[in-house]
C-alpha positions in Angstrom: 1.2 -22.0 -34.9 2.1 -21.5 -31.4 -0.8 -20.3 -29.2 0.0 -18.3 -25.9 -2.0 -19.2 -22.9 -4.4 -16.4 -22.0 -4.5 -14.9 -18.6 -7.5 -13.1 -17.2 -6.5 -9.5 -16.4 -8.4 -7.3 -13.9 -7.3 -3.6 -13.5 -8.4 -1.4 -11.0 -7.7 2.4 -11.8 -7.9 4.4 -8.5 -8.7 8.2 -8.5 -6.2 8.9 -6.3 -7.1 12.6 -5.5 -10.7 11.4 -4.3 -9.3 8.6 -2.2 -6.9 11.3 -0.8 -9.6 13.6 0.1 -12.2 10.8 1.4 -9.5 9.5 3.7 -8.5 12.8 4.8 -12.1 14.0 5.8 -13.8 10.5 6.4 -11.1 8.3 8.2 -11.2 7.9 12.2 -8.6 10.0 13.8 -5.4 8.2 15.0 -2.2 9.4 16.3 1.1 7.9 15.8 3.4 6.8 18.8 5.0 10.5 18.5 1.4 12.1 18.5 1.3 13.0 14.9 -2.0 12.5 13.2 -2.0 9.2 10.8 -5.9 8.4 10.4 -5.8 9.5 7.0 -2.9 7.7 6.0 -4.0 4.2 7.8 -7.5 4.7 6.1 -6.3 5.0 2.6 -3.7 2.2 3.3 -6.8 0.1 4.6 -8.7 0.9 1.3 -5.8 -0.3 -0.9 -5.0 -3.4 0.9 -8.8 -4.4 0.9 -8.8 -3.8 -3.0 -5.6 -5.8 -3.4 -7.1 -8.7 -1.2 -10.2 -9.0 -3.3 -10.6 -12.1 -5.6 -9.6 -11.4 -9.0 -7.6 -8.3 -8.7 -4.3 -8.6 -10.8 -3.3 -5.0 -11.6 -4.0 -1.6 -9.7 -3.1 2.0 -11.1 -3.3 5.1 -9.2 -3.8 8.5 -10.8 -3.8 12.0 -9.2 -4.9 15.3 -10.6 -2.0 17.3 -11.9 -1.5 19.7 -9.3 -2.6 19.3 -5.7 -2.4 22.4 -3.5 -2.9 22.9 0.0 -5.7 25.4 0.5 -5.0 25.9 4.2 -1.4 26.6 4.1 -0.2 23.4 5.8 2.8 21.6 4.6 2.7 18.0 4.2 6.4 16.4 5.0 7.3 13.0 3.4 7.4 10.2 5.8 10.7 8.4 6.3 11.3 4.5 5.6 11.0 3.7 9.4 7.8 5.8 9.6 6.4 4.1 6.5 7.1 0.5 7.9 5.4 1.2 11.1 2.3 2.6 9.4 2.3 -0.7 7.2 2.4 -3.0 10.2 -0.5 -1.3 11.8 -2.4 -1.6 8.8 -1.3 -5.0 7.3 -1.9 -8.0 10.0 0.8 -10.7 10.7 
């Protein structure tokens, strides 16, 4: 009989809607070089990086509520690839 080696799996399931809300209302304000508010994005990414860096984390999944609607009439536009890389450089050292 061929025995497969066992691997420890440590899965974290993130409530994306809660984390989005917490970052939006709880993260310190921060402006991008062009003046847009990015504090919530930086806060969310910092929390995720901290989780990934914690010992034993092997898998992360993020789930959101089915429909997230803005209650204040604001529109959130997707960020471009260069903007995404700039945000990551600000969050992840080195």
